[in-house]
Structure formats: C-alpha cells, structure tokens
SEFI-825508 format. One record per residue (C-alpha): chain; x, y negated, z; residue in one letter. Coordinates in nm, 2 decimals. Example, Ala and Ser with C-alpha at 12.3 -4.5 7.8 and 13.67 -1.06 7.14 Angstrom:
// residues 2
(site 'A',(1.23,0.45,0.78),'A'),
(site 'A',(1.37,0.11,0.71),'S'),
// end
This chain:
// residues 353
(site 'A',(0.00,0.00,0.00),'M'),
(site 'A',(0.12,-0.35,-0.08),'K'),
(site 'A',(0.28,-0.53,0.21),'N'),
(site 'A',(0.05,-0.82,0.29),'P'),
(site 'A',(0.34,-1.04,0.41),'I'),
(site 'A',(0.56,-1.14,0.12),'P'),
(site 'A',(0.94,-1.10,0.15),'N'),
(site 'A',(1.01,-1.48,0.15),'Q'),
(site 'A',(0.79,-1.51,0.45),'H'),
(site 'A',(0.95,-1.24,0.66),'H'),
(site 'A',(1.19,-1.46,0.85),'I'),
(site 'A',(0.95,-1.74,0.94),'P'),
(site 'A',(0.69,-1.47,1.03),'F'),
(site 'A',(0.92,-1.28,1.26),'L'),
(site 'A',(1.03,-1.61,1.42),'Y'),
(site 'A',(0.67,-1.71,1.47),'S'),
(site 'A',(0.60,-1.37,1.63),'Y'),
(site 'A',(0.89,-1.40,1.87),'S'),
(site 'A',(0.79,-1.75,1.97),'I'),
(site 'A',(0.43,-1.63,2.02),'N'),
(site 'A',(0.55,-1.36,2.25),'S'),
(site 'A',(0.72,-1.62,2.47),'I'),
(site 'A',(0.40,-1.83,2.46),'S'),
(site 'A',(0.19,-1.53,2.57),'V'),
(site 'A',(0.41,-1.47,2.88),'A'),
(site 'A',(0.39,-1.84,2.99),'F'),
(site 'A',(0.02,-1.89,2.93),'I'),
(site 'A',(-0.07,-1.55,3.09),'G'),
(site 'A',(0.12,-1.64,3.41),'S'),
(site 'A',(-0.01,-2.00,3.41),'S'),
(site 'A',(-0.37,-1.87,3.47),'F'),
(site 'A',(-0.25,-1.71,3.79),'I'),
(site 'A',(-0.04,-1.99,3.92),'I'),
(site 'A',(-0.31,-2.25,3.85),'K'),
(site 'A',(-0.57,-2.02,4.02),'K'),
(site 'A',(-0.36,-2.00,4.33),'K'),
(site 'A',(-0.32,-2.38,4.33),'G'),
(site 'A',(-0.69,-2.43,4.29),'L'),
(site 'A',(-0.75,-2.20,4.59),'R'),
(site 'A',(-0.51,-2.40,4.80),'K'),
(site 'A',(-0.66,-2.73,4.70),'A'),
(site 'A',(-1.02,-2.62,4.77),'S'),
(site 'A',(-0.93,-2.56,5.14),'V'),
(site 'A',(-0.88,-2.94,5.20),'N'),
(site 'A',(-1.14,-3.09,4.97),'G'),
(site 'A',(-1.41,-3.04,4.71),'P'),
(site 'A',(-1.35,-2.76,4.46),'R'),
(site 'A',(-1.28,-2.84,4.10),'A'),
(site 'A',(-1.61,-2.67,4.01),'S'),
(site 'A',(-1.79,-2.92,4.22),'S'),
(site 'A',(-1.63,-3.22,4.06),'G'),
(site 'A',(-1.33,-3.25,4.29),'G'),
(site 'A',(-0.98,-3.34,4.17),'Y'),
(site 'A',(-0.78,-3.26,4.48),'G'),
(site 'A',(-0.59,-3.00,4.28),'Y'),
(site 'A',(-0.40,-3.29,4.12),'L'),
(site 'A',(-0.22,-3.33,4.45),'L'),
(site 'A',(-0.14,-2.96,4.48),'E'),
(site 'A',(0.23,-2.88,4.36),'P'),
(site 'A',(0.14,-2.52,4.28),'L'),
(site 'A',(-0.13,-2.63,4.04),'W'),
(site 'A',(0.13,-2.86,3.86),'W'),
(site 'A',(0.37,-2.57,3.84),'I'),
(site 'A',(0.10,-2.37,3.67),'G'),
(site 'A',(0.02,-2.67,3.45),'M'),
(site 'A',(0.39,-2.70,3.34),'L'),
(site 'A',(0.40,-2.33,3.27),'T'),
(site 'A',(0.10,-2.36,3.05),'M'),
(site 'A',(0.25,-2.66,2.87),'I'),
(site 'A',(0.57,-2.46,2.80),'F'),
(site 'A',(0.35,-2.18,2.66),'G'),
(site 'A',(0.15,-2.42,2.45),'E'),
(site 'A',(0.46,-2.58,2.31),'I'),
(site 'A',(0.58,-2.23,2.20),'A'),
(site 'A',(0.23,-2.17,2.06),'N'),
(site 'A',(0.26,-2.50,1.88),'F'),
(site 'A',(0.58,-2.39,1.71),'V'),
(site 'A',(0.43,-2.06,1.61),'A'),
(site 'A',(0.14,-2.24,1.44),'Y'),
(site 'A',(0.39,-2.41,1.21),'I'),
(site 'A',(0.52,-2.09,1.06),'Y'),
(site 'A',(0.21,-1.87,1.06),'A'),
(site 'A',(-0.17,-1.90,1.00),'P'),
(site 'A',(-0.40,-1.96,1.29),'A'),
(site 'A',(-0.58,-1.64,1.21),'V'),
(site 'A',(-0.26,-1.45,1.31),'L'),
(site 'A',(-0.13,-1.67,1.60),'V'),
(site 'A',(-0.46,-1.70,1.78),'T'),
(site 'A',(-0.56,-1.33,1.80),'P'),
(site 'A',(-0.22,-1.25,1.94),'L'),
(site 'A',(-0.32,-1.45,2.24),'G'),
(site 'A',(-0.49,-1.14,2.36),'A'),
(site 'A',(-0.16,-1.03,2.50),'L'),
(site 'A',(-0.18,-1.31,2.75),'S'),
(site 'A',(-0.49,-1.14,2.89),'I'),
(site 'A',(-0.27,-0.84,2.98),'I'),
(site 'A',(-0.02,-1.06,3.15),'V'),
(site 'A',(-0.28,-1.24,3.35),'S'),
(site 'A',(-0.46,-0.92,3.44),'A'),
(site 'A',(-0.15,-0.75,3.57),'V'),
(site 'A',(-0.03,-1.05,3.76),'L'),
(site 'A',(-0.38,-1.10,3.91),'A'),
(site 'A',(-0.37,-0.74,4.03),'H'),
(site 'A',(-0.05,-0.82,4.24),'F'),
(site 'A',(-0.08,-1.19,4.32),'M'),
(site 'A',(-0.45,-1.25,4.35),'L'),
(site 'A',(-0.55,-0.90,4.47),'K'),
(site 'A',(-0.80,-0.87,4.19),'E'),
(site 'A',(-0.78,-0.50,4.14),'K'),
(site 'A',(-0.71,-0.36,3.79),'L'),
(site 'A',(-0.89,-0.04,3.74),'Q'),
(site 'A',(-0.79,0.25,3.52),'R'),
(site 'A',(-1.05,0.15,3.26),'M'),
(site 'A',(-0.89,-0.19,3.27),'G'),
(site 'A',(-0.56,-0.04,3.17),'M'),
(site 'A',(-0.74,0.12,2.87),'L'),
(site 'A',(-0.87,-0.22,2.78),'G'),
(site 'A',(-0.51,-0.36,2.79),'C'),
(site 'A',(-0.41,-0.07,2.56),'L'),
(site 'A',(-0.69,-0.15,2.31),'L'),
(site 'A',(-0.57,-0.52,2.31),'C'),
(site 'A',(-0.22,-0.41,2.22),'I'),
(site 'A',(-0.34,-0.17,1.94),'V'),
(site 'A',(-0.57,-0.43,1.79),'G'),
(site 'A',(-0.30,-0.70,1.80),'S'),
(site 'A',(-0.06,-0.46,1.61),'I'),
(site 'A',(-0.33,-0.40,1.34),'V'),
(site 'A',(-0.38,-0.78,1.30),'I'),
(site 'A',(0.00,-0.84,1.26),'V'),
(site 'A',(0.03,-0.57,1.00),'L'),
(site 'A',(-0.25,-0.72,0.78),'H'),
(site 'A',(-0.20,-1.09,0.85),'A'),
(site 'A',(-0.25,-1.33,0.55),'P'),
(site 'A',(0.04,-1.54,0.43),'E'),
(site 'A',(0.08,-1.90,0.52),'E'),
(site 'A',(-0.06,-2.16,0.28),'R'),
(site 'A',(0.21,-2.40,0.14),'A'),
(site 'A',(0.12,-2.76,0.22),'I'),
(site 'A',(0.33,-3.05,0.09),'S'),
(site 'A',(0.19,-3.35,0.28),'S'),
(site 'A',(-0.04,-3.45,0.56),'V'),
(site 'A',(-0.27,-3.61,0.30),'E'),
(site 'A',(-0.34,-3.26,0.17),'E'),
(site 'A',(-0.43,-3.14,0.52),'I'),
(site 'A',(-0.66,-3.45,0.55),'W'),
(site 'A',(-0.83,-3.35,0.23),'A'),
(site 'A',(-0.89,-3.00,0.37),'L'),
(site 'A',(-1.03,-3.15,0.70),'A'),
(site 'A',(-1.27,-3.38,0.52),'T'),
(site 'A',(-1.42,-3.12,0.28),'Q'),
(site 'A',(-1.80,-3.09,0.33),'P'),
(site 'A',(-1.78,-2.74,0.47),'A'),
(site 'A',(-1.54,-2.83,0.75),'F'),
(site 'A',(-1.71,-3.16,0.82),'L'),
(site 'A',(-2.03,-2.96,0.88),'S'),
(site 'A',(-1.85,-2.72,1.11),'Y'),
(site 'A',(-1.70,-3.02,1.30),'T'),
(site 'A',(-2.04,-3.19,1.34),'A'),
(site 'A',(-2.20,-2.87,1.46),'S'),
(site 'A',(-1.91,-2.80,1.71),'A'),
(site 'A',(-1.92,-3.16,1.86),'V'),
(site 'A',(-2.30,-3.15,1.89),'A'),
(site 'A',(-2.30,-2.81,2.06),'T'),
(site 'A',(-2.03,-2.92,2.30),'A'),
(site 'A',(-2.21,-3.24,2.39),'L'),
(site 'A',(-2.53,-3.04,2.47),'V'),
(site 'A',(-2.33,-2.80,2.69),'L'),
(site 'A',(-2.15,-3.09,2.87),'I'),
(site 'A',(-2.45,-3.31,2.94),'F'),
(site 'A',(-2.73,-3.05,2.97),'Y'),
(site 'A',(-2.58,-2.71,3.03),'G'),
(site 'A',(-2.29,-2.78,3.27),'A'),
(site 'A',(-2.49,-2.97,3.54),'P'),
(site 'A',(-2.77,-2.71,3.54),'R'),
(site 'A',(-2.60,-2.37,3.47),'Y'),
(site 'A',(-2.22,-2.43,3.49),'G'),
(site 'A',(-2.19,-2.27,3.84),'Q'),
(site 'A',(-2.38,-1.96,3.75),'T'),
(site 'A',(-2.32,-1.89,3.38),'N'),
(site 'A',(-1.96,-1.86,3.27),'I'),
(site 'A',(-2.04,-1.91,2.90),'I'),
(site 'A',(-2.12,-2.28,2.97),'V'),
(site 'A',(-1.77,-2.39,3.07),'Y'),
(site 'A',(-1.59,-2.15,2.85),'L'),
(site 'A',(-1.82,-2.23,2.55),'G'),
(site 'A',(-1.71,-2.60,2.58),'I'),
(site 'A',(-1.34,-2.50,2.60),'C'),
(site 'A',(-1.37,-2.26,2.30),'S'),
(site 'A',(-1.56,-2.48,2.07),'I'),
(site 'A',(-1.35,-2.79,2.14),'I'),
(site 'A',(-1.04,-2.56,2.14),'G'),
(site 'A',(-1.10,-2.46,1.77),'S'),
(site 'A',(-1.08,-2.83,1.68),'L'),
(site 'A',(-0.77,-2.86,1.89),'T'),
(site 'A',(-0.59,-2.58,1.70),'V'),
(site 'A',(-0.68,-2.73,1.36),'M'),
(site 'A',(-0.54,-3.07,1.48),'S'),
(site 'A',(-0.23,-2.91,1.63),'I'),
(site 'A',(-0.17,-2.71,1.31),'K'),
(site 'A',(-0.19,-3.04,1.11),'A'),
(site 'A',(0.06,-3.21,1.35),'I'),
(site 'A',(0.29,-2.92,1.33),'G'),
(site 'A',(0.30,-2.92,0.96),'I'),
(site 'A',(0.36,-3.30,0.96),'A'),
(site 'A',(0.65,-3.25,1.20),'I'),
(site 'A',(0.80,-2.97,0.98),'E'),
(site 'A',(0.77,-3.19,0.67),'L'),
(site 'A',(0.93,-3.49,0.85),'T'),
(site 'A',(1.22,-3.28,0.96),'L'),
(site 'A',(1.27,-3.17,0.60),'E'),
(site 'A',(1.30,-3.54,0.50),'G'),
(site 'A',(0.94,-3.62,0.40),'K'),
(site 'A',(0.84,-3.87,0.67),'N'),
(site 'A',(0.47,-3.81,0.76),'Q'),
(site 'A',(0.46,-4.06,1.05),'A'),
(site 'A',(0.38,-4.34,0.81),'T'),
(site 'A',(0.04,-4.18,0.73),'Y'),
(site 'A',(-0.26,-4.29,0.94),'L'),
(site 'A',(-0.40,-3.94,0.91),'Q'),
(site 'A',(-0.11,-3.80,1.12),'T'),
(site 'A',(-0.20,-4.03,1.41),'W'),
(site 'A',(-0.57,-3.95,1.38),'I'),
(site 'A',(-0.49,-3.58,1.41),'F'),
(site 'A',(-0.28,-3.66,1.72),'A'),
(site 'A',(-0.56,-3.85,1.89),'M'),
(site 'A',(-0.81,-3.58,1.82),'V'),
(site 'A',(-0.57,-3.32,1.96),'A'),
(site 'A',(-0.51,-3.52,2.28),'I'),
(site 'A',(-0.88,-3.58,2.34),'T'),
(site 'A',(-0.97,-3.22,2.28),'C'),
(site 'A',(-0.69,-3.09,2.51),'I'),
(site 'A',(-0.81,-3.31,2.79),'I'),
(site 'A',(-1.16,-3.18,2.76),'I'),
(site 'A',(-1.04,-2.82,2.74),'Q'),
(site 'A',(-0.83,-2.85,3.05),'L'),
(site 'A',(-1.11,-3.01,3.26),'N'),
(site 'A',(-1.36,-2.74,3.19),'Y'),
(site 'A',(-1.11,-2.46,3.20),'L'),
(site 'A',(-1.02,-2.57,3.55),'N'),
(site 'A',(-1.39,-2.56,3.64),'K'),
(site 'A',(-1.42,-2.21,3.50),'A'),
(site 'A',(-1.11,-2.08,3.68),'L'),
(site 'A',(-1.23,-2.24,4.01),'D'),
(site 'A',(-1.58,-2.09,3.98),'T'),
(site 'A',(-1.52,-1.74,3.84),'F'),
(site 'A',(-1.28,-1.45,3.87),'N'),
(site 'A',(-0.96,-1.50,3.67),'T'),
(site 'A',(-0.99,-1.16,3.51),'A'),
(site 'A',(-1.34,-1.25,3.38),'I'),
(site 'A',(-1.24,-1.60,3.26),'V'),
(site 'A',(-0.93,-1.48,3.06),'S'),
(site 'A',(-1.10,-1.22,2.83),'P'),
(site 'A',(-1.42,-1.41,2.77),'I'),
(site 'A',(-1.23,-1.73,2.70),'Y'),
(site 'A',(-1.00,-1.54,2.46),'Y'),
(site 'A',(-1.30,-1.38,2.27),'A'),
(site 'A',(-1.49,-1.71,2.23),'L'),
(site 'A',(-1.18,-1.92,2.16),'F'),
(site 'A',(-1.04,-1.68,1.90),'T'),
(site 'A',(-1.37,-1.63,1.73),'S'),
(site 'A',(-1.43,-2.01,1.69),'F'),
(site 'A',(-1.07,-2.07,1.59),'T'),
(site 'A',(-1.07,-1.80,1.32),'I'),
(site 'A',(-1.40,-1.94,1.18),'L'),
(site 'A',(-1.26,-2.30,1.18),'A'),
(site 'A',(-0.93,-2.19,1.02),'S'),
(site 'A',(-1.11,-1.98,0.75),'A'),
(site 'A',(-1.33,-2.28,0.66),'I'),
(site 'A',(-1.05,-2.55,0.67),'M'),
(site 'A',(-0.75,-2.36,0.54),'F'),
(site 'A',(-0.92,-2.08,0.35),'K'),
(site 'A',(-0.69,-1.83,0.51),'D'),
(site 'A',(-0.86,-1.53,0.34),'Y'),
(site 'A',(-0.85,-1.67,-0.01),'A'),
(site 'A',(-0.66,-1.42,-0.23),'G'),
(site 'A',(-0.67,-1.15,0.04),'Q'),
(site 'A',(-0.78,-0.80,-0.07),'S'),
(site 'A',(-1.10,-0.66,0.08),'A'),
(site 'A',(-0.90,-0.38,0.25),'S'),
(site 'A',(-0.67,-0.63,0.43),'N'),
(site 'A',(-0.96,-0.85,0.54),'I'),
(site 'A',(-1.14,-0.54,0.67),'A'),
(site 'A',(-0.83,-0.41,0.85),'S'),
(site 'A',(-0.78,-0.75,1.02),'E'),
(site 'A',(-1.14,-0.77,1.13),'L'),
(site 'A',(-1.12,-0.41,1.27),'C'),
(site 'A',(-0.81,-0.52,1.46),'G'),
(site 'A',(-0.99,-0.82,1.60),'F'),
(site 'A',(-1.29,-0.60,1.69),'I'),
(site 'A',(-1.06,-0.36,1.87),'T'),
(site 'A',(-0.91,-0.65,2.07),'V'),
(site 'A',(-1.26,-0.77,2.16),'L'),
(site 'A',(-1.35,-0.42,2.27),'S'),
(site 'A',(-1.04,-0.42,2.49),'G'),
(site 'A',(-1.13,-0.75,2.65),'T'),
(site 'A',(-1.49,-0.62,2.71),'A'),
(site 'A',(-1.36,-0.31,2.88),'V'),
(site 'A',(-1.12,-0.51,3.08),'L'),
(site 'A',(-1.39,-0.75,3.18),'H'),
(site 'A',(-1.64,-0.47,3.28),'S'),
(site 'A',(-1.40,-0.31,3.52),'T'),
(site 'A',(-1.32,-0.62,3.72),'R'),
(site 'A',(-1.45,-0.70,4.07),'E'),
(site 'A',(-1.64,-1.02,4.10),'P'),
(site 'A',(-1.52,-1.30,4.32),'D'),
(site 'A',(-1.64,-1.30,4.68),'T'),
(site 'A',(-1.84,-1.61,4.77),'P'),
(site 'A',(-1.64,-1.90,4.92),'L'),
(site 'A',(-1.74,-1.94,5.29),'I'),
(site 'A',(-1.64,-2.26,5.45),'T'),
(site 'A',(-1.79,-2.18,5.79),'D'),
(site 'A',(-1.61,-1.87,5.93),'L'),
(site 'A',(-1.91,-1.81,6.17),'Y'),
(site 'A',(-2.17,-1.81,5.90),'T'),
(site 'A',(-2.30,-1.46,5.83),'P'),
(site 'A',(-2.37,-1.34,5.47),'L'),
(site 'A',(-2.73,-1.25,5.55),'S'),
(site 'A',(-3.02,-1.47,5.67),'P'),
(site 'A',(-3.01,-1.52,6.05),'T'),
(site 'A',(-3.22,-1.61,6.35),'V'),
(site 'A',(-3.04,-1.82,6.60),'S'),
(site 'A',(-3.11,-1.82,6.97),'W'),
(site 'A',(-3.00,-2.13,7.17),'Y'),
(site 'A',(-2.98,-2.15,7.55),'I'),
(site 'A',(-3.04,-2.51,7.64),'Q'),
(site 'A',(-2.93,-2.69,7.95),'G'),
(site 'A',(-3.25,-2.61,8.13),'N'),
(site 'A',(-3.20,-2.24,8.07),'S'),
(site 'A',(-3.49,-2.23,7.83),'E'),
(site 'A',(-3.46,-2.00,7.54),'L'),
(site 'A',(-3.53,-2.15,7.20),'W'),
(site 'A',(-3.54,-1.97,6.87),'K'),
(site 'A',(-3.49,-2.12,6.53),'Q'),
(site 'A',(-3.44,-1.98,6.18),'K'),
(site 'A',(-3.12,-2.12,6.02),'D'),
(site 'A',(-3.29,-2.31,5.73),'D'),
(site 'A',(-3.53,-2.49,5.96),'D'),
(site 'A',(-3.29,-2.78,6.03),'G'),
(site 'A',(-3.04,-2.88,6.29),'S'),
(site 'A',(-3.07,-2.71,6.63),'P'),
(site 'A',(-3.10,-2.89,6.96),'P'),
(site 'A',(-2.81,-2.94,7.19),'S'),
(site 'A',(-2.69,-2.61,7.34),'F'),
(site 'A',(-2.43,-2.44,7.55),'I'),
(site 'A',(-2.41,-2.10,7.38),'T'),
(site 'A',(-2.53,-1.97,7.05),'T'),
(site 'A',(-2.62,-1.61,6.99),'L'),
(site 'A',(-2.66,-1.50,6.63),'R'),
(site 'A',(-2.80,-1.17,6.50),'Q'),
(site 'A',(-2.86,-1.06,6.15),'D'),
(site 'A',(-3.22,-1.08,6.05),'Y'),
(site 'A',(-3.34,-0.86,5.76),'F'),
(site 'A',(-3.69,-0.91,5.62),'K'),
// end
C-alpha cells in the first residue's frame, strides 16, 4: 500500500511527532499539578467553580500553568510541521499521562479496565499516525486568511461563537456545576478556533524565519488577537471544570470534544482530506474512533469526586439536632429549619426518612 506520508515530509513529520510527545508529557502532568493547586486554593477561599480566583495566589497552580505553557509551546511547534488532524488526536496520550499521575498523586484509582482504555488510546494513535494526511504547502499569511474567510469556514466560526455564547451566558450559570459538558463544551468549541489561529501564526513565523516577513500583514495580528482571546476563555472554563469534576473524567471528555471540533474545523478550513484516498480516510477515522473508545472506557472506570465538605461536623445524611439550652430544656430542630437557639451541647444523630 502506498505510504500516505511522502518522503520529502519524513523529517518534518518525525520532528513534529517528537515535539508532540514532549507536549503530551507536559500537558498531561499539568492537569494534575493544577488540580492540586486548585484544591489547596479552595481551602482558603471560594472555589474556581464558584467564581473564585484565589488559585491565582497559589504557587502550585502557577507551576501547573507553566507546565501547560511549555507543553502548548511544544504543541505550537508541532502544528507548524504537521496538519491539525494529526497533531490534535495524538493529544490522547496526555490522557494516559494524567490518568497514571492522578492514580498516584490525587488518589484517583485507575482500574484494570482503565488500563485497557489507555491501551486503546495508544493503538488508535498509532493508526492515526500511519495514515495521517500530508501538510498543505502555504506561501503567505494572506493565503491562510483566504482559507479562513471562505464561506464554509465563516459559517462554522459563526456557529461556534453563537453556541459558545449560549453556553457561557445561559448554560454555565444554570448547569455548569452539574453537567460537565457545559464547561468542556465551551473549552472545546473555542479551542477549535484557537488551534486554527495558532496554526496560522505558526506558519507565519515559519515563513518569517525563511526570510518572508509576515509581521507586516494585518492578518497576522488578527490571528494573534483571536488566539489570545480564545486561550483566555479556554483556561477560565477549563479551571472551572477541573475544580468541579474528577480529573480523570475531565481529561477524556475534553479530549474527545476538543479533538472532534478541531478535526472538523481543520477539515473545513485547510481541506486536510483533499486528495486522500478513501482507505486512508477510513483508516484514520477508525483510529480516531478507537481513541474515543479508549477514552470512554477510561472514563467509565473512574471513581467520582467525593463532595467537598467545608464543615467537618456536617453529616452526609439529613439530621435532626437536639439542643440543650441553658435552662436544661430539650429543644429539637431539623437542620434546614434555620439557625438554632443558643446552646451548650449539640447532639446530632442521622435521620433517615
């Protein structure tokens, strides 16, 4: 069978794959470090999921943030030399890193079926690599701008922005604390636009280093502003998701949504699959489905987070409280009836209906 990766692309491709492996290690570990930082910050103030920003004063969170930045820089370099439909799916390997580290550092137990999920992610990633499309040659940032302003991609962008706004202003306030898809949906939809902008910036930098200065084009700076705005939104809602839900649940669902939207956006904008044979397209889709299956298995075997209890004396079940007042009179009150009267001793016992 014909090799889907032409010979002249072997060196850049292998370079991209190596850089992507480094990115996976940094990004996977950053989830865990940031999660530990968010946990420490929530002890002394409002949680990020409740609108608190105390984590900005937590050094451990910043260490995780810097780790993610290093990983994203490596990811940024990988996007220069390989198409997004190759680089983004390989992010599945960061799920394995975060799942293994969560098992040891966050005590989020990794079950045997979870290990099977990790194996499926690896197998699917290998299939994707073997059938990846070649990178499209682009000579200027103006050419990228023409791709970004074609009717099909403008329609995708308008739909993505409209959906994100609905989730931000309607979904997040009402369902963000109970439905993980809300926060991660925002991250993933906006993230697909981030990747397209970063891809454009990366190509502009590569062309500039080759002697074709792209900084003089207004389009380069527009792509930069879009990327910065989208990254800020992503980080904000990713922090909310990490602070609200189990890391091992956030990672695979975020990967599945983010990768799906990114592949769709890249296919529309860069036409990655143009010229690809039906067998190669089918093989890559099978690889992606295998990776999604692995993330689903990994997600299904994870233990949910235990509720955060700020009052160490608050029982998990409804209670009836008995208060002995100063006159030795016994007074009974159900917990949700309001504040109790002054008392010397409180006796609590679980009450089951």
